Structures are given as structure tokens and as C-alpha cells.
C-alpha positions in Angstrom: 32.3 32.9 11.4 28.8 32.1 10.4 30.0 29.4 7.9 33.2 28.2 6.3 33.0 25.8 3.3 35.2 24.6 0.4 33.6 25.0 -3.0 34.8 23.2 -6.2 31.7 23.5 -8.5 28.6 25.5 -9.0 26.6 22.8 -7.4 28.9 22.9 -4.3 28.4 26.7 -4.3 24.6 26.4 -4.4 24.6 23.9 -1.6 26.8 26.2 0.5 24.5 29.2 -0.2 21.5 27.0 0.8 23.3 26.2 4.1 23.9 29.9 4.7 20.3 30.6 4.0 19.4 28.2 6.8 21.6 30.1 9.2 20.2 33.4 8.0 16.8 32.4 9.3 15.4 35.9 9.1 16.2 36.1 5.4 18.2 39.3 5.8 20.1 40.7 2.8 23.4 39.0 2.0 26.3 40.7 0.2 29.2 38.9 -1.5 32.8 39.7 -2.4 35.3 37.6 -4.4 39.0 37.4 -3.8 41.3 35.6 -6.2 43.8 35.1 -3.4 42.8 33.8 0.0 45.5 36.0 1.6 43.6 39.2 0.6 42.0 41.1 3.5 38.6 42.8 3.6 40.2 46.2 3.3 39.5 49.0 0.8 42.4 49.6 -1.7 43.4 52.9 0.0 44.0 51.3 3.3 46.1 48.4 2.1 49.1 50.7 2.7 48.3 52.8 5.8 50.6 55.6 4.5 48.2 56.1 1.6 45.4 57.4 3.9 47.3 60.7 4.3 47.4 61.1 0.5 43.6 60.7 0.0 42.8 64.4 -0.3 45.7 64.8 -2.7 44.4 61.9 -4.9 40.9 63.4 -4.9 42.1 66.9 -5.8 44.3 65.6 -8.6 41.6 63.4 -10.0 39.1 66.3 -10.1 41.7 68.6 -11.7 42.1 66.3 -14.7 38.7 64.5 -15.0 36.5 67.4 -15.9 37.3 67.5 -19.7 36.3 63.8 -20.0 32.8 64.1 -18.4 29.8 65.6 -20.1 28.1 66.0 -16.7 30.6 66.2 -13.9 29.8 64.6 -10.5 27.5 66.7 -8.4 28.9 66.0 -4.9 31.8 64.4 -3.1 30.3 60.9 -3.1 29.8 60.9 -6.8 33.5 61.9 -7.3 34.6 59.1 -5.0 32.5 56.5 -6.9 33.9 57.8 -10.2 37.4 57.4 -8.8 36.6 53.9 -7.6 35.1 53.0 -11.0 38.4 53.9 -12.8 40.7 52.1 -10.3 41.9 55.0 -8.1 42.3 53.7 -4.5 39.5 54.9 -2.2 38.1 54.1 1.2 35.2 52.2 -0.5 35.2 48.4 -0.6 33.1 46.9 -3.4 30.5 44.2 -2.6 27.8 42.7 -4.7 24.3 41.4 -4.2 25.0 38.6 -6.6 26.9 35.5 -5.4 27.8 34.6 -9.0 29.5 38.0 -9.5 31.7 37.3 -6.4 32.4 33.8 -7.6 33.5 35.1 -11.0 36.1 37.4 -9.4 37.3 34.7 -7.0 38.2 32.5 -10.0 39.8 35.2 -12.2 43.5 34.2 -11.6 44.9 30.9 -12.9 47.7 30.6 -10.4 48.4 28.3 -7.4 46.5 30.5 -4.9 43.2 29.5 -3.5 40.4 32.1 -3.7 37.6 33.2 -1.4 34.0 34.3 -1.7 33.1 36.3 1.4 29.4 36.8 2.4 28.3 39.6 4.7 25.0 40.2 6.5 25.0 44.0 6.1 21.9 44.9 8.0 22.8 42.8 11.0 26.4 44.0 10.9 25.3 47.7 10.8 22.9 47.1 13.7 25.5 45.5 16.0 28.9 47.0 15.1 28.5 50.6 14.1 25.2 50.3 16.0 22.9 51.9 13.5 19.3 51.9 14.6 17.0 52.5 11.6 13.2 52.5 11.9 13.2 49.3 9.8 15.8 46.9 11.1 16.6 45.6 7.6 17.1 49.0 6.1 20.5 49.8 4.6 21.6 53.5 4.5 22.2 55.1 1.1 24.9 57.6 0.1 23.5 61.0 -0.6 20.3 60.3 1.4 21.4 59.5 5.0 23.3 62.5 6.1 25.3 60.7 8.8 27.2 59.0 6.0 28.7 62.4 5.1 30.9 62.0 8.2 32.7 59.3 6.1 33.5 61.7 3.3 37.3 62.4 2.8 36.7 66.2 3.0 34.9 65.9 6.3 37.4 63.5 7.9 40.3 65.8 6.9 38.7 68.7 8.8 38.7 66.9 12.2 40.9 64.4 13.9 38.9 63.1 16.9 36.2 60.7 15.7 37.1 57.0 15.1 34.1 55.2 13.6 33.9 51.7 12.3 33.0 50.9 8.6 29.3 51.0 7.5 27.6 49.0 4.9 25.7 51.2 2.5 24.1 51.3 -0.9 24.5 53.9 -3.7 22.7 55.1 -6.8 24.0 52.9 -9.6 25.4 55.6 -11.8 26.9 53.5 -14.6 26.4 50.2 -16.5 29.2 48.4 -14.7 27.9 49.0 -11.2 24.4 48.0 -12.4 25.6 44.8 -14.1 27.6 43.9 -11.0 24.8 44.8 -8.6 27.4 46.8 -6.7 27.1 47.8 -3.0 29.7 49.0 -0.6 31.3 49.2 2.8 33.0 52.5 3.6 35.9 53.0 6.0 36.3 55.8 8.5 39.4 55.7 10.8 39.1 52.1 12.0 41.6 50.5 9.6 41.3 46.9 10.8 40.2 44.4 8.1 36.5 43.7 8.4 37.0 40.1 9.2 38.9 41.0 12.4 35.9 42.4 14.2 32.8 41.4 12.2 33.2 37.6 12.0 29.8 37.0 13.5 28.3 38.5 10.4 30.6 36.9 7.8 30.8 33.6 6.0 33.7 32.4 3.8 33.7 30.0 0.9 37.1 28.8 -0.1 37.8 28.2 -3.8 40.7 25.7 -4.3 43.1 26.8 -7.0 42.6 23.4 -8.7 38.9 24.1 -9.1 39.1 27.6 -10.6 39.3 26.4 -14.2 36.2 24.1 -13.8 34.3 26.9 -12.1 35.1 29.4 -14.9 34.0 26.8 -17.4 30.7 26.3 -15.6 30.1 30.1 -15.3 30.8 30.4 -19.0 28.3 27.6 -19.7 25.8 29.7 -17.8 26.8 32.6 -20.1 28.2 34.4 -17.2 31.1 36.1 -18.8 33.2 39.2 -18.7 30.7 41.0 -20.9 28.0 40.2 -18.3 30.0 42.1 -15.6 31.7 44.7 -17.8 29.1 45.7 -20.5 31.6 47.7 -22.5 33.0 47.5 -26.0 36.4 46.2 -24.7 34.5 43.2 -23.3 32.6 42.7 -26.6 36.0 42.7 -28.4 37.5 40.2 -26.1 34.5 37.8 -26.4 34.6 38.2 -30.1 38.4 37.3 -30.3 37.7 34.1 -28.5 36.3 32.7 -31.8 39.9 32.7 -33.1 41.2 30.4 -30.4 
């Protein structure tokens, strides 16, 4: 692991991020992901139950069947369908990350139970270079869905047609097709057939910041003081309504 720290305040978090920057001397990109429970693994939702992987094609087909009437402009390719499913909470082989550490911290502090949370940090370019062994012309380059054709091997329809290859996850960016993914500065890792949690084989490219359960309330208050609220991350009318109702409390 690159770094492990406990974080109980925004100032603690900034200090930990500064320490990570010192380790990341080449100033490569850093991605973040927040877990409200430290027991959660770095696995996409579809892979949390291995039996679900066999149902992926069925999920995609059923979603397409019923989603068309609700879209003025339906997705143009398989990746766009997968991102739309992810957006509405259907399990996929995509794992959400963010380029914003505060977004990840927000999600790590969402629950108010007795569980500690985690903010994970990933060096995506270094990970891609060493684990799936991508060799871009520019070492810091991150592949993009819909542009780099080798990512199509990770599409569910391609994987369903062959049963031989066994690739490791890849870190990739995507066109930010809606307000939510833009607000959250969303980026992704995508799974192939290697179903191990990312932390089991990528620890040299990961850092973890533990959020004690007792500190979550304070951290939420500090984020709110910075006007980093649900409406920041979910720029939708439902968020506007929730923020408005807080005036009644």
C-alpha cells in the first residue's frame, strides 16, 4: 500500500493528501473512491455476487427493452447503454471513481452507523502500465471508452461471445454524458474476467484513508460548511427539494 492514514477532519484529509502527493513524485493522476463501510471491497456491483456475472447479458437486454420510451435520444453503442444502466443503479462491471477527493470523502461519510469508512486513492496510469500492462505513447495517458478499441474487449457482448481470455481490470475515462457524472468528475475501472477485488493485486498503486465512524458527523458538517452538499454531487430537482426541506428542521 502506498499510504494508510486515519482521517477525522478536513485538515487531516488535506495533510494526508499532501503526504500522498509527496509519494507520487511524478505528479501522476490520482483517482478516489469513497466507501461508507471499511468492509466493502473494490469490486463493481455486478461482481459482488459471482453468480450475477452470468446474468449480465439478460440485465442488459431487459434494460434496453424497457428504457427506449424514456429516452429522447437512445444510447448509440454498448458502452453508452452500460453507463446509462450504471447511472440508474443497475449492477454493471464498471466501478465508479472520481477525480475529486472531496467527492470520495462525501460518500465515505454518508452513513451514520458504527462502521468506519474508507477513501481509496488509485494511481490509474501507473496501475494500467504495470498490471494490465498498457503501453501508451504518453505514459500518463488514460484510455477512453469509445476511442481506444481494445477497451471493446471488455464489453459484455464481446465477453459473452468467447470464453478464453482472462484480462485484468483497466482504468479508463468516458465522455461525461450527464450532469451527475460531470458534477462528480466520474472516471472508471472496468472488469473483465479477473474477479478479484482490486486491492488484492494492485496495492502498490493504492492508498487508503480510514474514516472513523465517530468522525463522520464532523466531516459532514465541515463539508457542508464548504457548501459541498448533495446538490453539489446530484444536480437534480430531488436534491434541490431535499436541501430546501432542511429549512424546516
